[in-house]
N, C-alpha and C positions, 0 to 999 in steps of 0.2 A: 504495499500499499502505499511505499514510501516509493516519490517523486525522483528522479537523479537530474530533473534541468533539464535534457538537453530535447529543445524542441524539435529537433529538427526542419527539415526544410519547413513543410506541410505549414509549420509552427513559425514560418515569416515569412512565406511568401500570400495563404489567406487576408491572415488581418490585413496585409501594402493595399492586396486587390481591393477586400469591403471596403474601407479610405476610399482605394481610388474612383471602384464603385460610386459611393456616396457622395464627393463631390460633386462629381461628374450625373451626380441625378438633382442637388440640390442644384447649382452650376444651369443648369438642363430648363428647369423649373422656369429658373427666374430670368431665361432669357425668350423665354415659351410663354411667361406673362404679358415681358415688355413689350414684345409683339401686339399680344392680344390685346393691349394698352394701346400702343397709339396706331395698331387695326380698326378697334373704336375709332377715335380724335379721329382718323380722317373720313373716314361715313358720316360726322357729323354739321359737317360744313360741307355737303356733296349738295353740287343740283348743281343747273346750268349759272354757264362764267363767263357771263356774252360780255362781261366789262373785259376780259383775258381776250377775247378773242380779238372786239374792235382792238383795244389798244397793239393787238401784234398789225393788223387792220392796217390801224392810221403806222405803223412804226416801216409795214411793210410800200407804204402810196410817200409816206417821205426818203426811204431809203432808192426813188426812183424803179421797187419792181412792177407796181402794175400805175399805168394811170390811173387822171381824175376819174372818167365816167367806168374803170370798171371799179375801181372806190369806194362810188356811191353806190353799186348796184350792189357786189358784193354786205355792205354796211344795210345798205334798208333793207338786205333777206335777212339778215343776221336781230336787224330790231321785228320785224315782223314775225321774228318765230320767238322774239318774248314776249307777243302779247296772246302768237293764237298757237 
């Protein structure tokens, strides 16, 4: 009934593995929780972002990528989609 103090290889490997697995599970849980919270915040503000679309359209017009008639036509389509 006396133990001589020799643990053997499994006496060192098993606690090390359980320690690593425990902290991996804790870190994984924290990361998943953070992603879940961040995803919830992204969905709260979702909706039509016409201001962004109009801003991008104005930038394209300012850079000369589109002319005035195309700018006005696309702007009318954006604004018509907002009300309808």
